[in-house]
N, C-alpha and C positions, 0 to 999 in steps of 0.2 A: 428875125431872118439873118441878121448879122451874126448872132451867137451860133446859129445853126451852121453857117459857113465856117466859122472858126473851129467848131467842134469837128466838122467834116475834114478840115485841113489837118487838125491834130491827129485824127484817126488815120487818115491817109499817110501822114508822115510817120506815125508809129508802125503802120503796116509795112511801109517801105524799109524802115530800119530793121524790123524783125526779119524780113526776107533777105536783106543784104548782109546781115550779121554772119550767117553761116558761110557765105562766100568769102567774107573778109578773113574769117578764121582759116578757111581752107587755103587761102593764099599765103598766110603766115607760115605754113608748114607745121602743122600741129600733129605730126606723127608721134606716137608714144616715145620713141627714142629722142626726137627733137625736144619734146617737153621735158624729158628726163635731163638732157644736157643743159637746157636753160635753167632748170631747178638746181642742178649741181653748181652751175656757174654762179647763181644767186647765193647758194650756200657758201661758196668759196670767195665771196666778195670782200671778206675781211671785216664784216660788221658783226659777226656772231662770235660768242665765246666758243671754246673748243667743245664743250658738251652740247651746246645748241647746234653747232655746225654738224657734229656727228649725227645728232637726231634729225637734222634737216636732210642730210644725205641718205639716212636710212628711210625717211619718209618718201624721198624721191624714188628710191629703189623699190619700195613697196608699191608706189603708184605705177611704176613701170611694170612690175610683176602683175598687178591687177589688170592693167591694160592689155597685157599679153595672155590673159586667161587665168591669172590668179596663182600660178605655181611657178617657182623658179626652176631653171633647168636641173635635171637630175645630176647628182654628184657621183663621181667615179673615183675609186681609189687606184692610184697608179704607183708603181715602184720605180724609183729612179734607176737609170741604167747601171749604176754601180751597186745597186741592191741595198744601199745603206739607209734609205728613207722611203716612207710611203707618203704620197702627196694626194690630197683630196682636191679634185678640180671639177668644174662643170663638164658635163659629157661632151659639149661641143668645143671645149678648149683644145688648142693645139699643144702638143708636147714641145717644151722649149728645146732649142738646139743645145746639144752638149758638145763636149770637146775641150772643156777646161783642162788645162795642163796644171796639175798640182805638184807641189814640191814639199817634201818633208824636211823640216829643219834638221840640222846636224845632230842635235840632241834627241830627236825623235819625239819631242813633246807636242809638236804642232804641225799642221798641214796648211800650207800657204796656197790660196787660190788667187791667181792674178786677176786684175780687172780684164774685161773682155777686149780692151783696146791695147793691151800690152802683153808681152810674153812673160813667162815665169822667171822669177829671180834665180840666179845660179849660185 
């Protein structure tokens, strides 16, 4: 009789744990994006060598792509406003702001692009 009660208590406890587990995961915020961000944070924790870290981040991205339906966003070729380069970006990416003021050196061998927080040298 006593072993039957112990067995019943164990089964009841296991059933409660199984039922409560999904609720606990839902409260942790397990959206694919949040899981990806946690995985990348773990990859960047400083405990992995460079090749292992890169593989870890690739695996996190693959997991995110799979959770979103298995395919990454389509890529689009865009030409820069000055027409000198073609950039391949995801289709939903914004075009970066332009307006860099460039200066050509006096000898004409280089073009200087100032940092965004400073003006061009004179």
